[in-house]
C-alpha positions as CSV (number, residue, x, y, z in Angstrom):
1,M,-107.8,-34.0,64.9
2,K,-107.1,-30.6,66.3
3,N,-108.2,-30.8,69.5
4,K,-106.1,-33.7,69.8
5,L,-103.3,-31.7,68.6
6,E,-104.0,-28.9,71.5
7,S,-103.2,-31.3,74.3
8,I,-99.8,-31.9,72.7
9,P,-97.1,-29.7,73.9
10,E,-96.2,-27.2,70.7
11,V,-93.1,-29.0,70.3
12,E,-94.5,-32.5,69.6
13,A,-97.1,-31.6,67.2
14,G,-96.3,-33.5,63.7
15,W,-94.0,-35.6,65.3
16,R,-94.3,-39.8,65.0
17,L,-93.2,-39.7,68.8
18,P,-91.8,-38.1,71.3
19,R,-88.3,-37.1,72.2
20,K,-87.0,-39.1,74.9
21,Q,-83.5,-37.7,75.7
22,A,-81.4,-34.8,75.2
23,T,-79.3,-34.3,72.5
24,L,-75.2,-35.0,73.9
25,P,-76.7,-35.2,77.7
26,E,-73.1,-34.7,79.3
27,V,-72.8,-30.9,78.1
28,F,-76.8,-30.4,76.7
29,R,-78.0,-26.4,78.2
30,S,-74.4,-26.6,79.9
31,M,-73.5,-23.0,79.1
32,K,-75.0,-20.0,80.5
33,V,-76.1,-17.1,78.1
34,P,-76.7,-14.0,79.9
35,T,-80.3,-12.9,79.7
36,K,-78.7,-9.0,80.6
37,G,-76.4,-6.6,79.1
38,T,-75.5,-5.6,75.7
39,W,-76.2,-7.7,72.3
40,F,-72.9,-8.2,71.7
41,R,-72.3,-9.9,75.2
42,K,-75.4,-12.4,74.4
43,F,-73.6,-13.2,70.6
44,L,-70.0,-14.1,72.8
45,A,-72.6,-16.7,73.9
46,F,-73.5,-18.4,70.7
47,V,-69.9,-18.0,69.6
48,G,-68.0,-21.3,69.4
49,P,-70.7,-24.2,67.3
50,G,-70.1,-22.4,63.4
51,Y,-66.4,-22.9,64.3
52,L,-66.9,-26.6,64.5
53,V,-69.3,-26.8,61.7
54,A,-66.3,-25.1,60.1
55,V,-63.9,-27.5,59.9
56,G,-65.9,-30.1,58.1
57,Y,-65.7,-27.1,55.6
58,M,-61.6,-27.2,55.7
59,D,-61.1,-30.9,55.9
60,P,-58.7,-32.8,53.9
61,G,-61.2,-33.7,51.3
62,N,-61.2,-30.2,50.1
63,W,-57.8,-29.7,49.8
64,A,-58.1,-32.3,46.5
65,T,-60.9,-31.0,44.6
66,D,-59.2,-27.4,45.2
67,I,-56.0,-28.1,44.0
68,A,-57.1,-29.6,41.0
69,G,-59.3,-26.9,39.9
70,G,-57.3,-24.6,40.5
71,S,-54.2,-26.3,38.9
72,L,-56.6,-27.1,35.7
73,F,-58.5,-24.3,35.1
74,G,-56.9,-21.1,36.8
75,Y,-59.5,-18.6,38.8
76,T,-62.6,-19.9,37.4
77,L,-63.8,-22.4,39.6
78,L,-63.8,-19.6,42.4
79,S,-67.3,-18.7,42.0
80,V,-68.6,-22.7,42.1
81,V,-66.3,-22.4,46.2
82,L,-68.2,-19.0,46.5
83,I,-72.2,-20.6,45.6
84,S,-71.2,-24.0,47.2
85,N,-70.3,-22.2,50.7
86,M,-73.5,-19.8,50.3
87,M,-75.6,-23.0,50.0
88,A,-73.6,-24.2,52.5
89,I,-74.7,-21.1,55.2
90,L,-78.5,-21.6,54.3
91,L,-78.1,-25.1,55.4
92,Q,-76.8,-24.4,58.1
93,A,-78.7,-22.3,59.6
94,L,-81.9,-24.4,58.9
95,A,-80.0,-26.7,61.3
96,G,-79.2,-24.8,63.8
97,K,-83.0,-23.3,64.0
98,L,-84.2,-27.0,63.9
99,G,-81.9,-27.8,66.8
100,I,-83.2,-24.3,69.3
101,V,-86.7,-25.0,68.1
102,T,-87.6,-28.4,68.5
103,G,-84.5,-30.0,71.0
104,R,-84.6,-32.5,68.7
105,D,-80.9,-33.2,66.6
106,L,-81.4,-33.6,62.9
107,A,-80.8,-37.9,63.7
108,Q,-83.4,-37.9,66.8
109,A,-85.8,-36.0,64.5
110,C,-85.4,-38.4,62.2
111,K,-85.8,-41.3,64.4
112,D,-89.2,-39.3,66.1
113,H,-90.6,-38.9,62.1
114,Y,-89.5,-41.6,59.9
115,S,-90.6,-45.3,60.6
116,K,-88.1,-47.4,62.0
117,P,-86.9,-49.4,58.8
118,V,-86.1,-45.9,57.2
119,A,-84.9,-44.2,60.3
120,I,-82.0,-47.5,60.2
121,M,-81.7,-47.0,56.7
122,L,-80.5,-42.8,57.2
123,W,-78.7,-44.2,60.4
124,I,-76.7,-47.1,58.1
125,L,-76.2,-43.8,55.2
126,C,-75.2,-41.3,58.0
127,E,-72.4,-44.2,59.2
128,L,-71.1,-45.1,55.8
129,A,-70.8,-40.6,55.4
130,I,-68.9,-40.0,58.8
131,A,-66.7,-43.2,58.1
132,A,-65.9,-41.6,54.6
133,C,-65.3,-38.3,56.2
134,D,-62.8,-40.0,59.0
135,L,-61.3,-41.1,56.0
136,A,-60.1,-38.6,54.7
137,E,-58.9,-36.6,58.0
138,V,-57.0,-40.4,58.5
139,I,-55.0,-39.6,55.0
140,G,-55.2,-36.0,55.4
141,S,-53.6,-36.1,58.5
142,A,-51.2,-39.2,57.6
143,I,-49.5,-37.5,54.2
144,A,-49.2,-34.6,56.1
145,L,-46.9,-36.2,59.0
146,Y,-45.2,-37.4,56.0
147,L,-44.7,-34.8,54.3
148,L,-43.3,-32.8,57.4
149,F,-41.3,-35.6,59.5
150,G,-41.0,-38.3,57.1
151,I,-42.7,-40.7,58.5
152,P,-44.3,-43.0,56.2
153,L,-47.8,-43.2,55.5
154,L,-48.5,-46.1,56.9
155,Y,-46.7,-45.9,60.1
156,G,-49.1,-42.1,60.3
157,V,-52.2,-43.9,59.3
158,I,-51.9,-45.7,62.8
159,I,-50.6,-42.7,64.8
160,T,-53.7,-40.9,64.0
161,A,-55.5,-43.5,66.1
162,L,-54.1,-42.0,68.9
163,D,-56.1,-38.6,69.0
164,V,-58.9,-40.3,70.6
165,L,-56.5,-39.9,73.6
166,L,-57.1,-36.1,73.2
167,V,-60.7,-35.9,72.0
168,L,-61.0,-37.6,75.4
169,L,-59.2,-35.2,77.8
170,L,-61.1,-31.9,76.3
171,Q,-64.5,-34.2,76.6
172,N,-63.4,-34.5,79.8
173,K,-62.6,-30.7,81.0
174,G,-65.4,-29.4,79.2
175,F,-67.2,-27.8,75.9
176,R,-65.4,-24.7,76.0
177,Y,-61.3,-26.4,75.2
178,I,-62.9,-28.3,72.3
179,E,-63.9,-24.9,70.8
180,I,-61.1,-22.9,71.2
181,L,-59.2,-25.8,70.0
182,V,-60.5,-26.2,66.7
183,I,-60.6,-22.2,66.3
184,V,-57.0,-22.0,67.0
185,L,-56.4,-24.8,64.5
186,I,-58.9,-22.7,62.0
187,V,-56.7,-19.7,62.5
188,T,-53.3,-21.4,61.8
189,V,-54.6,-23.3,58.7
190,G,-56.3,-19.1,58.3
191,G,-52.4,-17.7,58.9
192,C,-50.6,-20.7,56.8
193,F,-52.9,-20.1,53.8
194,V,-52.5,-15.3,54.1
195,A,-48.5,-16.0,53.8
196,E,-48.8,-18.5,50.7
197,I,-51.0,-16.0,48.8
198,F,-48.5,-13.9,50.0
199,L,-45.2,-15.8,48.5
200,S,-47.5,-16.9,45.0
201,K,-48.0,-13.1,44.0
202,P,-51.9,-14.2,42.4
203,D,-53.2,-12.6,39.7
204,F,-56.3,-10.3,41.8
205,G,-58.1,-9.2,38.6
206,G,-58.0,-13.3,37.5
207,I,-59.7,-13.5,41.3
208,M,-61.8,-11.5,41.0
209,R,-63.4,-12.7,37.8
210,G,-63.1,-15.9,39.1
211,F,-65.4,-15.3,41.9
212,V,-68.0,-14.0,39.0
213,P,-69.4,-17.8,37.6
214,S,-69.1,-18.9,34.2
215,S,-71.0,-20.5,31.6
216,E,-68.1,-22.4,30.5
217,I,-68.1,-24.4,34.2
218,I,-71.8,-26.0,32.6
219,T,-70.5,-26.4,29.4
220,N,-66.9,-27.9,29.2
221,P,-67.6,-31.8,31.0
222,A,-64.1,-31.6,32.8
223,M,-65.1,-28.3,34.7
224,L,-68.4,-29.3,35.5
225,Y,-66.7,-33.2,37.1
226,I,-64.7,-30.8,39.6
227,A,-67.0,-28.3,39.9
228,I,-68.9,-30.5,41.6
229,G,-66.6,-32.5,43.1
230,I,-65.7,-29.1,45.0
231,L,-69.6,-28.7,45.7
232,G,-69.7,-32.4,47.3
233,A,-66.1,-32.2,49.4
234,T,-67.9,-29.0,50.6
235,V,-71.5,-29.1,52.1
236,M,-70.8,-31.9,54.5
237,P,-73.5,-34.3,55.4
238,H,-72.3,-34.8,59.1
239,N,-72.6,-31.5,59.8
240,L,-76.1,-30.7,60.0
241,Y,-76.4,-33.6,62.7
242,L,-73.7,-32.2,64.2
243,H,-74.9,-28.3,64.3
244,S,-78.0,-29.0,65.5
245,A,-77.2,-30.4,68.5
246,I,-74.6,-28.6,69.6
247,V,-76.5,-25.5,69.1
248,Q,-78.3,-27.1,72.2
249,T,-75.2,-26.9,74.5
250,R,-76.3,-23.1,74.6
251,D,-78.9,-22.7,78.3
252,F,-81.0,-19.9,76.6
253,E,-84.5,-19.1,77.6
254,Q,-86.9,-21.9,76.5
255,T,-89.7,-19.0,75.5
256,A,-90.6,-17.7,71.5
257,L,-88.3,-14.3,72.3
258,G,-85.3,-16.7,73.7
259,K,-86.0,-19.3,71.1
260,R,-85.5,-15.8,68.0
261,Q,-82.6,-14.7,69.8
262,A,-81.0,-18.2,69.7
263,I,-81.5,-18.0,65.8
264,K,-80.0,-15.0,65.1
265,Y,-77.4,-15.6,67.1
266,A,-76.5,-18.8,65.7
267,T,-77.5,-18.5,62.3
268,W,-74.1,-15.1,62.5
269,D,-71.9,-17.7,64.7
270,S,-72.3,-20.6,61.9
271,S,-72.2,-17.5,59.2
272,I,-69.5,-15.9,60.0
273,A,-67.7,-18.9,60.5
274,L,-68.2,-20.4,57.4
275,F,-66.8,-17.1,55.6
276,F,-63.0,-18.2,57.4
277,A,-64.3,-21.7,55.6
278,L,-64.7,-19.9,51.8
279,F,-61.1,-18.0,52.7
280,I,-59.4,-20.9,53.7
281,N,-60.8,-23.4,50.3
282,A,-60.3,-20.5,48.4
283,A,-57.2,-19.8,49.2
284,I,-55.7,-23.1,48.5
285,L,-57.3,-23.0,44.7
286,I,-55.7,-19.3,44.7
287,V,-52.5,-20.7,45.7
288,S,-52.7,-23.6,42.8
289,A,-53.7,-21.3,40.0
290,A,-51.3,-18.6,41.0
291,T,-48.9,-21.3,40.9
292,F,-49.5,-25.0,39.1
293,H,-51.7,-23.1,36.4
294,K,-49.1,-20.5,36.1
295,A,-46.4,-22.2,35.1
296,G,-48.3,-24.9,32.6
297,L,-48.5,-27.7,35.3
298,F,-52.2,-28.4,34.6
299,D,-52.3,-32.0,36.4
300,I,-51.7,-31.4,39.4
301,A,-54.0,-33.5,41.8
302,E,-52.3,-35.2,44.3
303,I,-51.3,-32.9,47.6
304,Q,-48.1,-34.5,48.2
305,D,-47.3,-33.5,44.5
306,A,-48.6,-29.9,45.5
307,Y,-46.5,-30.0,48.6
308,Y,-43.5,-31.1,46.4
309,M,-44.1,-28.2,43.7
310,L,-44.6,-25.5,45.7
311,T,-40.8,-24.9,47.0
312,P,-39.6,-25.0,43.2
313,L,-42.2,-22.8,42.1
314,L,-42.1,-20.3,44.9
315,G,-38.7,-20.1,45.3
316,T,-38.7,-21.3,49.0
317,A,-39.2,-23.9,51.4
318,L,-41.3,-22.0,53.8
319,G,-43.9,-22.5,51.1
320,S,-44.1,-26.2,51.4
321,I,-43.6,-26.2,55.2
322,L,-46.4,-23.7,55.7
323,F,-48.5,-26.3,53.9
324,G,-47.7,-29.3,55.8
325,V,-48.3,-27.3,58.5
326,A,-51.7,-26.2,57.7
327,L,-52.8,-30.2,56.4
328,L,-51.6,-31.5,59.6
329,A,-53.7,-28.7,61.1
330,S,-56.9,-29.2,59.2
331,G,-56.6,-32.7,59.4
332,Q,-56.7,-32.8,63.2
333,N,-59.2,-30.1,63.5
334,A,-61.9,-32.2,61.5
335,T,-61.0,-35.8,63.5
336,L,-62.2,-33.4,66.5
337,T,-66.0,-32.3,65.0
338,G,-66.0,-36.3,63.6
339,T,-66.0,-37.8,66.7
340,L,-68.7,-35.4,68.0
341,A,-71.0,-36.2,64.9
342,G,-70.3,-39.7,64.7
343,Q,-71.7,-39.4,68.5
344,I,-75.0,-37.5,68.0
345,V,-75.8,-40.0,65.2
346,M,-75.9,-42.6,67.2
347,E,-77.4,-41.6,70.0
348,G,-80.1,-40.1,68.1
349,F,-81.0,-42.4,65.4
350,L,-81.2,-45.8,68.0
351,N,-80.2,-44.3,71.7
352,I,-77.9,-46.2,72.1
353,R,-75.2,-44.3,74.6
354,L,-71.3,-45.4,73.8
355,P,-68.6,-44.7,76.1
356,A,-66.3,-41.7,74.1
357,W,-63.2,-43.8,73.6
358,L,-64.8,-46.8,72.6
359,R,-67.2,-44.8,70.0
360,R,-63.7,-42.7,68.6
361,L,-61.9,-45.6,68.5
362,I,-64.8,-47.8,66.5
363,T,-65.0,-45.2,64.1
364,R,-61.2,-44.6,63.7
365,L,-61.1,-48.1,63.4
366,I,-63.5,-48.6,60.6
367,A,-61.5,-45.4,58.6
368,I,-58.0,-47.2,59.3
369,I,-58.7,-50.1,58.5
370,P,-59.3,-49.6,55.0
371,A,-56.7,-46.7,54.5
372,V,-54.0,-49.7,55.7
373,V,-55.0,-52.3,53.5
374,V,-54.8,-50.0,50.5
375,I,-51.9,-48.1,51.4
376,A,-50.2,-51.6,52.3
377,L,-51.2,-53.2,48.5
378,Y,-51.2,-50.2,46.8
379,G,-49.1,-47.1,47.8
380,D,-48.9,-43.8,47.7
381,K,-51.7,-43.7,44.5
382,G,-54.3,-45.8,46.1
383,A,-54.0,-43.0,49.4
384,T,-55.1,-40.7,47.0
385,D,-58.1,-42.7,44.9
386,L,-59.0,-43.7,48.6
387,L,-59.4,-39.8,49.3
388,I,-61.8,-39.3,45.8
389,L,-63.8,-42.2,47.2
390,S,-64.2,-41.0,50.2
391,Q,-65.3,-37.7,48.9
392,V,-67.9,-39.3,46.3
393,I,-69.6,-41.8,49.7
394,L,-70.2,-38.1,51.1
395,S,-72.2,-36.5,47.9
396,L,-74.0,-40.0,47.8
397,Q,-75.3,-39.0,51.0
398,L,-75.7,-35.5,51.3
399,S,-79.5,-36.0,49.8
400,F,-80.3,-37.9,52.6
401,A,-79.5,-35.6,55.1
402,V,-80.6,-32.0,53.5
403,I,-83.8,-33.1,52.2
404,P,-85.5,-34.4,55.8
405,L,-83.2,-30.7,56.5
406,V,-85.5,-29.2,54.8
407,M,-88.8,-30.5,55.1
408,F,-88.6,-30.2,59.0
409,T,-87.6,-26.6,59.2
410,S,-91.3,-25.7,56.5
411,D,-93.7,-27.6,58.8
412,K,-95.6,-24.9,60.2
413,L,-96.5,-28.5,63.5
414,K,-93.0,-29.3,63.4
415,M,-91.8,-25.5,64.3
416,G,-94.8,-23.4,65.3
417,E,-94.0,-19.9,64.0
418,F,-90.9,-20.7,62.9
419,A,-91.3,-22.6,60.1
420,N,-89.8,-21.6,57.1
421,P,-91.1,-18.3,55.1
422,L,-92.6,-19.1,51.3
423,W,-89.2,-17.5,50.1
424,L,-86.9,-19.1,52.3
425,K,-89.3,-22.3,51.6
426,I,-88.6,-22.1,48.0
427,L,-84.9,-21.0,48.1
428,A,-84.2,-24.2,50.6
429,W,-86.2,-26.3,48.3
430,F,-83.7,-25.2,45.7
431,V,-80.6,-25.5,47.1
432,A,-81.9,-29.3,47.8
433,A,-82.8,-30.0,44.4
434,V,-79.2,-28.7,43.0
435,I,-77.2,-30.9,45.5
436,V,-79.3,-34.1,44.8
437,V,-78.9,-33.3,40.7
438,L,-75.3,-32.5,40.6
439,N,-74.9,-35.2,43.3
440,A,-76.6,-37.8,40.9
441,Y,-74.7,-36.5,38.3
442,L,-71.0,-37.0,40.1
443,L,-72.3,-40.9,41.1
444,I,-73.0,-41.1,37.1
445,Q,-69.9,-40.0,35.9
446,T,-67.7,-41.5,38.3
447,F,-69.0,-45.0,37.9
448,F,-69.8,-45.3,34.3
449,G,-68.5,-42.1,32.9
């Protein structure tokens, strides 16, 4: 057995199938990493993918859970936002490492490891999750267009289909343009919430206490339900596929030292970017707690209600306008990364390459059709229920992305010297177990609670 494995290249050992194609071939290793110069110059070459990943952690699906958590329980659930973000930092670091070491994204790794029926099942689940995420982005963007410009939700949903043109334009110009636009939109969202926090005058002592975990989160069923919703909305399954692919846009040295440096800088990039996501998610909850909870409005769970209530509570229309602008930027940002994730998953699992415009159109139609039908039949309330359902679907799929990721990165045959050390294996499997148990609880409560 040993001799047989020695005849196979190290990165191929342990895989059922050989690697057949590069991930995102049009941008694969398209960005040069300097071999000389300071560590900071090398790090800058890796800055970008982490921010594309961070977008998924601040999309409109997160807004609904953060607003509900803040209005109902004040600052208490800030600890859940912090813990779920720490989990995300760990999992995204593993996703980046998988791509750098094996030259496979997570979808390709699943296809090359599992039997064909299992791989097909994982692909279907992942496509459902991407459609659910796209659904949240469609509804979030449509709500923002309605709140800012008075465009009816039904028309807003249809308008969001046009963003396919923006994605195509940026992809043709180069991957760096997508990264720059994403970072600009993240800064826009962050700037809006810095102003919101300033206007809402929160209790900073309450904020500090909120970051310390409370036993009430476990003992109070209503609080636990919202807490699990925050976790489900924070850790995004498609982001693990996305990150394992886009780290490979960097042309680093294919040596042990080159890979080690790439893992280090890619981890710094995603960790720093996810701290921005932590700030934005915490800011949404803080603003909700400082305005709605403080005023005794404990049942603000819908984005539209939050928008309308901010003006009278803050004493200025600026609060609502900033909220709407941040929501629109958030929705448009998430749609860019959703396109890439869809392309990665389809190509990785099926070896099928579609033109970018066609892939985007298919993904958008899967999201737009149910949104149009539900809004036409049930109005605004139906849109909010659909937003919540999209988060439940994401939670359902999360375990099917996390478990293979932890398993692959802990496998010495697949990862060689880069396999997770014992302490990281224990931590990663603990996080995976927590996610599986909490998401199972969320689904039981949603359907039977």
